[in-house]
C-alpha positions in Angstrom: -0.1 0.2 -0.3 1.1 3.4 -0.3 -0.5 6.9 0.0 -2.1 7.1 -3.2 -3.7 3.5 -3.3 -7.3 5.1 -3.7 -5.4 7.3 -6.6 -3.9 4.2 -8.2 -7.2 2.1 -8.2 -8.8 4.8 -9.7 -6.0 5.3 -12.6 -6.2 1.3 -13.2 -10.3 1.6 -14.0 -9.9 4.7 -15.9 -6.8 3.0 -18.0 -5.2 5.9 -16.5 -1.3 4.6 -16.6 -0.9 3.7 -12.8 2.6 4.5 -11.5 2.3 0.9 -10.6 -0.4 -2.0 -10.5 -2.6 -2.5 -7.3 -2.5 -5.1 -5.8 -4.8 -7.5 -3.2 -4.5 -10.9 -1.7 -7.7 -12.5 -0.7 -6.5 -14.7 2.3 -9.2 -17.4 3.3 -9.0 -18.4 7.1 -7.4 -22.0 5.9 -4.5 -19.8 5.3 -4.2 -17.7 8.1 -5.1 -21.7 10.4 -2.0 -23.3 8.0 0.6 -20.7 7.7 0.2 -17.8 9.9 3.5 -16.8 9.6 3.2 -16.7 5.5 0.5 -14.8 5.9 1.7 -12.4 8.2 5.0 -12.1 5.7 2.8 -11.7 2.7 0.8 -8.9 4.4 4.0 -6.8 5.8 5.7 -7.5 2.4 2.5 -6.7 0.0 -0.1 -4.8 1.6 -3.2 -4.3 0.1 -4.3 -1.4 -1.7 -7.9 -2.5 -1.4 -9.9 -3.2 1.5 -13.5 -4.5 2.1 -15.2 -2.0 4.8 -16.0 -3.8 7.8 -20.1 -4.6 8.0 -20.7 -2.5 10.7 -24.5 -2.3 12.0 -26.9 -0.5 14.3 -28.0 -4.3 16.6 -27.6 -7.6 15.7 -27.5 -9.1 12.5 -29.6 -12.7 13.4 -26.0 -14.8 12.6 -25.6 -17.6 14.3 -22.2 -19.8 14.3 -18.9 -19.1 12.3 -19.3 -19.0 8.6 -15.7 -20.4 8.6 -15.8 -23.3 11.2 -16.7 -26.6 11.4 -20.5 -27.0 11.6 -23.2 -25.4 10.9 -23.5 -21.4 10.7 -26.9 -19.7 9.9 -27.0 -16.3 7.8 -28.7 -12.7 8.0 -31.6 -14.5 5.9 -31.6 -17.2 7.7 -29.8 -19.4 5.2 -28.0 -22.8 7.1 -24.5 -23.5 5.5 -22.9 -26.4 6.2 -19.1 -27.1 7.0 -17.2 -30.0 7.0 -13.6 -28.2 7.6 -12.3 -25.0 9.6 -10.9 -22.6 7.3 -13.7 -22.7 4.7 -17.3 -21.5 3.2 -20.0 -24.6 3.9 -22.8 -25.1 1.5 -26.8 -24.5 2.2 -28.1 -27.9 1.6 -31.1 -27.5 3.9 -33.6 -24.9 2.2 -35.2 -22.2 3.7 -38.3 -21.9 1.6 -38.6 -25.8 1.0 -42.5 -25.6 -0.5 -43.8 -22.1 -2.7 -46.6 -22.2 0.5 -43.5 -21.0 2.8 -43.1 -18.0 0.2 -45.9 -16.2 2.4 -43.9 -16.0 5.4 -40.6 -15.0 4.1 -39.1 -11.3 4.6 -35.7 -10.3 3.9 -33.3 -9.2 6.4 -34.0 -5.9 7.7 -31.0 -5.9 10.1 -28.6 -5.5 7.3 -30.1 -2.1 6.5 -29.3 -0.6 9.3 -25.8 0.3 8.8 -23.6 2.0 11.4 -23.0 5.1 8.5 -20.8 6.9 11.2 -18.4 3.8 11.8 -18.3 2.8 8.2 -17.0 6.5 7.5 -14.8 6.7 9.8 -13.4 3.6 8.7 -13.0 4.4 5.2 -11.0 8.0 6.6 -8.8 6.1 8.1 -7.0 4.4 5.6 -5.6 5.2 2.1 -6.8 2.3 0.4 -9.4 1.7 -1.8 -12.6 0.6 -0.2 -15.2 -1.8 -1.4 -18.4 -2.3 0.4 -18.9 -4.6 3.4 -21.8 -6.5 1.9 -21.8 -8.8 -1.1 -25.0 -8.6 -3.0 -25.3 -12.2 -4.8 -29.2 -12.6 -6.2 -28.5 -15.6 -8.0 -26.4 -17.4 -5.4 -29.2 -15.7 -2.8 -31.8 -17.6 -4.5 -29.5 -21.1 -4.5 -28.5 -20.5 -0.5 -33.1 -19.7 -0.3 -33.8 -22.8 -2.1 -30.4 -25.0 -2.3 -28.6 -24.9 -5.3 -29.9 -28.1 -7.3 -33.9 -26.8 -6.6 -33.0 -23.8 -7.9 -31.7 -25.0 -11.1 -34.7 -26.8 -11.5 -36.8 -23.5 -10.4 -34.9 -22.0 -13.6 -36.1 -24.2 -16.1 -39.4 -24.6 -15.2 -39.9 -20.8 -13.8 -43.0 -21.1 -11.9 -44.8 -18.0 -10.9 -43.8 -18.3 -7.7 -39.8 -17.9 -8.7 -40.7 -14.4 -9.9 -42.0 -13.7 -7.0 -38.9 -14.9 -4.5 -36.8 -13.0 -7.5 -38.6 -10.1 -6.7 -37.9 -10.0 -2.9 -35.1 -10.7 -3.4 -34.0 -8.1 -6.0 -36.1 -5.2 -4.4 -33.7 -6.1 -0.9 -30.9 -6.2 -2.8 -30.9 -2.5 -4.2 -31.9 -1.1 -0.4 -28.7 -3.1 0.2 -26.9 -1.2 -2.3 -27.9 2.3 -2.1 -27.1 2.0 1.8 -23.7 1.1 1.2 -23.4 3.8 -1.8 -24.4 6.5 0.6 -21.3 5.9 2.9 -18.2 6.8 1.7 -16.9 3.2 0.3 -15.3 3.5 -2.8 -17.0 1.0 -4.8 -19.7 -1.5 -4.3 -18.8 -5.1 -4.4 -21.4 -8.0 -6.7 -20.7 -11.8 -6.1 -22.5 -14.4 -8.4 -20.8 -17.2 -9.6 -21.8 -18.2 -13.3 -20.1 -20.7 -14.6 -18.8 -24.3 -14.4 -15.1 -25.6 -15.5 -16.0 -25.2 -19.2 -19.5 -23.1 -19.4 -21.9 -21.4 -18.0 -24.6 -22.7 -15.5 -27.2 -21.0 -17.1 -27.9 -20.5 -20.9 -27.1 -16.6 -21.3 -30.1 -15.7 -22.5 -31.7 -16.6 -19.0 -29.3 -14.6 -17.7 -29.8 -11.7 -19.4 -33.9 -12.2 -19.1 -34.2 -12.4 -15.7 -30.8 -11.1 -14.0 -28.9 -8.7 -16.1 -31.6 -6.3 -15.2 -30.8 -6.7 -11.7 -27.2 -5.9 -12.0 -28.4 -2.8 -14.4 -30.2 -1.5 -11.0 -27.2 -1.7 -8.9 -24.9 0.0 -11.0 -27.5 2.9 -11.5 -27.7 3.2 -8.0 -23.8 3.1 -7.4 -23.2 5.5 -10.2 -25.9 7.8 -9.4 -23.7 8.2 -5.4 -20.8 8.3 -7.4 -19.7 4.9 -6.6 -18.0 2.4 -8.9 -18.7 -1.3 -9.5 -16.8 -4.5 -8.3 -17.9 -7.9 -9.4 -16.6 -11.0 -8.5 -17.8 -14.4 -10.6 -16.4 -18.2 -10.8 -16.2 -20.4 -13.9 -16.3 -20.2 -17.3 -18.3 -16.8 -18.0 -16.9 -15.6 -21.0 -20.3 -15.4 -22.6 -21.8 -13.4 -20.5 -18.8 -10.4 -19.8 -19.6 -8.5 -23.0 -23.2 -8.3 -20.7 -21.2 -7.0 -17.6 -19.6 -4.7 -19.5 -22.9 -3.4 -21.0 -24.3 -2.6 -17.3 -21.3 -0.8 -16.1 -19.3 -3.3 -14.2 -15.5 -1.7 -13.7 -13.5 -4.4 -12.5 -14.3 -8.2 -12.7 -12.5 -10.9 -10.6 -12.6 -14.5 -12.5 -11.1 -17.1 -13.2 -9.8 -15.6 -16.5 -7.5 -19.0 -17.0 -10.3 -21.7 -17.3 -11.5 -19.0 -20.2 -8.5 -18.0 -21.6 -6.1 -14.9 -20.9 -5.2 -14.4 -24.7 -9.1 -15.0 -26.1 -10.0 -12.7 -23.1 -7.3 -9.6 -23.6 -8.2 -10.3 -27.4 -11.9 -9.6 -26.9 -11.9 -7.1 -23.5 -8.8 -5.7 -23.5 -9.0 -2.2 -22.1 -12.9 -2.2 -21.8 -13.1 -3.7 -18.3 -10.5 -4.2 -15.5 -9.7 -7.6 -14.6 -9.1 -7.8 -11.3 -7.5 -11.2 -10.9 -6.9 -13.7 -10.7 -3.9 -16.2 -11.2 -5.2 -19.8 -11.3 -5.8 -21.2 -7.7 -6.6 -24.6 -9.0 -3.2 -25.9 -10.4 -0.7 -23.2 -10.4 -0.8 -21.7 -7.2 -1.3 -25.9 -5.6 1.6 -27.0 -7.4 2.7 -25.0 -10.0 6.5 -23.9 -10.2 8.2 -20.6 -9.9 8.5 -20.2 -13.7 5.1 -21.5 -14.4 3.8 -18.6 -11.9 6.0 -15.7 -13.5 5.2 -16.9 -17.0 1.4 -16.7 -15.7 1.6 -13.4 -14.5 3.8 -12.4 -17.7 0.6 -13.7 -19.7 -2.0 -11.5 -17.5 0.8 -8.6 -18.1 0.2 -8.8 -22.0 -2.5 -9.9 -22.9 -4.6 -7.6 -20.3 -2.7 -4.8 -19.4 -3.7 -1.5 -21.2 -2.2 1.2 -19.4 -4.5 0.1 -16.6 -7.2 -2.5 -16.2 -5.2 -5.3 -14.4 -5.2 -5.6 -10.8 -2.7 -7.7 -9.3 -4.9 -10.3 -7.1 -4.8 -13.8 -5.8 -6.4 -16.1 -3.5 -4.3 -17.3 -0.8 -7.2 -20.4 0.1 -7.2 -23.9 0.4 -4.1 -26.0 -0.6 -2.6 -23.1 -2.1 1.2 -22.7 -1.6 2.4 -20.0 0.0 5.8 -20.3 -1.8 3.8 -20.0 -5.0 1.5 -16.6 -3.8 4.3 -15.2 -2.7 5.6 -15.8 -5.9 2.7 -14.0 -8.1 3.8 -10.5 -6.4 7.2 -10.8 -6.8 6.6 -11.0 -10.8 4.5 -8.5 -10.4 7.0 -6.2 -8.4 9.1 -7.3 -11.6 6.7 -5.9 -13.9 5.8 -2.8 -12.4 5.9 0.1 -15.2 7.4 2.9 -12.3 7.8 2.1 -8.7 6.2 4.2 -6.4 
């Protein structure tokens, strides 16, 4: 981090020739449990230019348990997550709405809308880092958490009237949540929905465009009203919907660029959106050599950098080799056009 982290990120988003590539390490609790010294060393040597604001609310939000601990965790919506091990996020296996008859009793959580704005703003003023909102807006995944993934995909295939009622409730809530955060002093709003498998989209792109793309357009519109940028994460092979994300106004996209092909992404989208990482965490970060790590970083630089448009990000998560995570940021240091 430098005193100019916010300026650095803004220049990157605007293709404005940043003095260096901004960076961010996503550290899962798994890494903190297994490699605490490596985590401390990485955070000291390569401090983040981008952080998330703490989710500070005026009163309890109704969560129970620990999101990253073995056992069950209940989130703000009442969705239950089963976690088989410490340090990772669990899976929603029990539906919150198992029958459409339960829909009449369903209410999105009002507690998360009661932000402690003063404390959030105090955090934003206390740092020179670029600050993302402290909540994640995820309509597609929220549907899965409420109905389970399997049933949500059935619902989207069959499209009963109740599905649209539920989606409307989810979307109306997230619009309010985006606005609540956009009224604070954060720099950007964060969205997250995993849209891809390893080789293709989870849904037909036309289903995405008809049901979910208008939601993202609304979130971006609200963010813009308050002068905020929009960052989004989506796992999987999502190349078919990247033009849609660009069209609605997503500024920075965190995606598995290596499963889609860095060269192809560069050919089609270089300079049109900022690629917010990542380096392949399925293979390279687990078992790659230092040379392979350096080659991967150089490939991102060669194909995606456009006087900006690239954030040096990777995830120190499940089974990652800490030496390889370190090698990622060492490689980015060597490619930095101008040192600060």
